[in-house]
N, C-alpha and C positions, 0 to 999 in steps of 0.2 A: 737314547734309543734312537735305530735307522727310521727315518721318514720317507715311504717312497710315494710317487705321484702316480696314480693310475688314470689314465684316459682312456673314455669307452667303459667306464666303470656301472654303467646302467643296462651295458650291452649282453649279448650271450654271454660271451668270455670274460668280458670285464668284471662281473660281478662275482664269476669265481676266482678270478686274480685278488678282487677285496677281499674275499672272505677267507683264502688261503694265505694272505699274508697276515690278515690279524691273527690267524690260529697259528702262524710263526712267532706272535708276537711283536710284530712292527706295528710304529705307527702309518697309518693308510690316509693319505689326501686325494681326493677326488676332484677335478673338473667336471661338472655338469652342468648344462644348459640348465635346469630346472630344479634346483633343490627341493623342491616342495612334494615333489612326483617321483623322485630319484628312489625313494624306499630305499635307503643304503641303511646298514648297522648305524646305532648312534655311535660308537666309536669313532667313527670316519669324520676326518674334515673336510669340510666339503666348500668348495671354490664355484663361485657361480661363473659361467662364461662356456665360451664357444670354444672346441678345438682348433677351427679356424683363423681365432681371434689370436694373434700375435701378443697383444698386451693382454689378455687372459693366460694365454700360456704361461706368460712370463712371470704374470703374480701367482698363477699355482704352481710355478716350477722355483720359485723363491726359497732358499732353504731347504730342500730337499737332498737326499742323498742317491736317491737314483729314480727312476720312471719308467713304466710301462708305456708303450707307445703306438697306437695305432691311427692310421689316416682314413678318416672315411667317406672318401670317395674315390672314384675309379679313375679322377683325372689327379695330374702333382699340380693342377694350377692353384697357385697362393702357397703352395707348400714351403718355398725356399725360407720366407719371412719367420714359420711359425717354427719349424727347425731350428734356424738361429735363436728364436727366443728361447728354446727350450734348453739348447745346448748352451747359451750362454751361461744359464741358470744350473744346469747339472749335466755334468760330463757321461755318467753312466745311464745310458740308454736298453732298454730291450726294447726291439722293435717286432712287431709282428709282420710278418712280410707272406710269401707266398712260394710256394714250391717250384713255381713257374720260373724263377728268376733264374737267369745262367750266368755263371761266371766269365763264361767265353764270349758273352754278346755285350754291345757298350749298354749304360743305362737305358737310354730312349728304348732302345730294344726289348728292354724287362718290361716293359708297363711301367704304373706309378709305384710298384713294390719296389723296382732296380731304381726307380729315380730318388725315392725316398732315400734305401739305403745310400745309394751316393750322396744324397744330402748330408746323412749322419757320418761319412766317413771323417775323422777328425777326433768324434768322442769316443767312449770308451762303450762300446756297440756289442750287441748280440743280435743274432739276425733269427728269429723264429719264422723258418719259410714251411708253414703251414700247406697241406695238402686242402682237397674239399674237405671243407664243415660238414659232419652229417645234420647240422641242425638245421642247413640247407635246405634238405627234403622234408622240412616242414611247407613248402610249399606247395607239396601234394596234400596236405592234409584239406584244403575245401573240396576238392575233387573226392575224396574219400568220404566228406561228411553229406556231400549232395549225390553220390550215384555211386555205379559201380566200375567206371573207367577211369583210368588216368592216360593222358596224352605225354607222352615225352620224346624227344629225339634221343635217338640214337639208343636203343632201350640196351643193348650188349656192350655197352662201353662199360669197361672195366676201372673201377674208381677204389680208394683205399681209404675212405673217408674217415675222417678222425674227429673223436666225442669233443666238444669244448671243453668238457674236463679237463681232460689230458692236456690241452694247448695251456691252461691257465697254470695246472700243477706245474708243468715244465717253464713257464715263465716265470712262478714264485721261485721254483729251484734257480734258475738263472739271475733272478734280480739279487737274490740272498748269499751269491757266492761269487767273487769275483775273478775264479779261477775260469768263467765260461765269456769274460772278455773277450771279441776278437774269434768268437765261434760264431759258424753258419750252420744252423741244425737243423734238418729237413724232416718234419710232423707229420706223421700219417697214421690213421688206424692200422690194426693186426693183419689185415685180411685184405683181399682185392673181390669187391662184389660188383656183379654187374647193375644196373639199373633195373632190368627185371627181379635179381637176386634180394635187391633192397625193397622193392614193392612185395614179393614174396614173403619176405618177412614181416613187414609192415601189415599185410592180410594176415598172418599168422598171429601176429601180438593183439591185433583188434579184434580178430575173430570176424572180418570181413572181406569174403573173396572180393579181388578186383581184378578186373582185364584191364590189357594194355593194348592202347594203339599208338603207332609211331608217327611222331610227327614228322613232316618234311622239313629241309631244313630253311625253306622260306617260312611257313606255317612259325617254326620254333623262334626264328628271327623276330617275326612279327608278334610273337608272345611275350617276346622280353622289351620290345620296345613300347608295348601296351602299358608295360609294367614301370615303364620309366628309364629304362637303361640307356645307355649312350648307343648308337649305331655301330661304333667301331668293337663296344664291348660284346655287342649281341652276335655281330659278324665271327668275331674272334673264339666266341663261345662255343656255336656251333659248331665250328670248324674242331674245335678242340676236341669236345663230346664224339663226334667222329673218328677222329684220329684214335680215340682210347678203344676201339673195339677192337683195333688188331695191335695196340701197343698200350694196352692198359698202364694206369698209374704203378708206381713201385712202392713196395711197401719196406719203410725205413726204421732198423731198429732203435730209434733215439729215443722214444717213448721210452719202452720200458729198462733203456740203458740209463737213462738219466732219474727215473720213478724207481727204480727196483721192483717194478710189479710189473705184469701185463698192460699194454695197451688195452682200452676197455672196445668191446666191441662194437658194432651197430647193430647187433640185438640188445644188447644192455640197451643202448640209445632208445631203441624204438618202445624199449617197455617202459623207460621212463617218462616217453613224451605221448604214449599211448592215446591219452585221454584228448589230445588235441587233433588226433584223427576221426574221433569218436563222437556223433552227436551227442548233446549235452539231454537227459531225460527234463 
C-alpha cells in the first residue's frame, strides 16, 4: 500500500489532505510537533518532530512513497538541509507554493516560495501555486465579535480566494497520480471578490452588519508588525493589496479541471466558518 507523508498535518490545509488520503485508501504518516495534541485519526502514523529539523524530516520520510510539503516560515533560512533530508528519502514531492511565483524571475525575487521550489529541482515535484487562502479572513473574526467595524487596507482590492478544502483536494489528486509530476498548478477560487464584498458576505451569513474603515498603508504595516510579521513581508503585503485595486487576482480553471467539479465559493467558506465570527452565547 502507498504511504504518503503529510507535513503541516494539523494545519488548516493539512488536516484535509490527511482525511482525503485516508478516504482514498492510502497509508498516511504525519510529522507533528505535539502528537498528544494533534487530534489526528487513529489510522495515521504519527512521527514526532518539527518540520525545520532535518533529522526529524529524514526520520519521517524514510520509507514513504510521496510527500506533501509546506514550509512554515516566510523566510527560507534553514530550508536547504530540510529539503535535502526530505528528497534523499523520497523523490515524489507535492509542494504548497504561492501564486506570486513567476517563472521569469530568479528564485530570490520570488520570496520563500520560489526559493523552496528551486531547492526541490531534481526531485519529482509538483508545485501547487495557491492564491490567497479564504481561511486567512479569519483575521477579521475578532472585529466581528467585539464591534461593528472592520479595518482593512485597500478595501477594493480584488482577490480570488481559495477554500482550504480545494487546496487539499488538489493535493490529494496530484499525490496519487504521477502524471502531475513536473506541473505548476495555479490554484484560486471561482470568482474575484473585493475585500468589501467578502465582508458583506460575512455580514449576510452571520446576520451582523459591519462598517468598513480603510487603514492607511502605515496603519496596515503596523498592524502586521504587531502580529509578528517580518517587516519586509508587511511592506510587500500592503503594496500587493494596493495593486489589486486596479489589477485584481486572476481566476484559474485548475481546481474545476482537476477535481471535475466547481471550485468552492467564498460564501460556502463563510457559511462553514460563521461561528468563528459570532459571539458564543
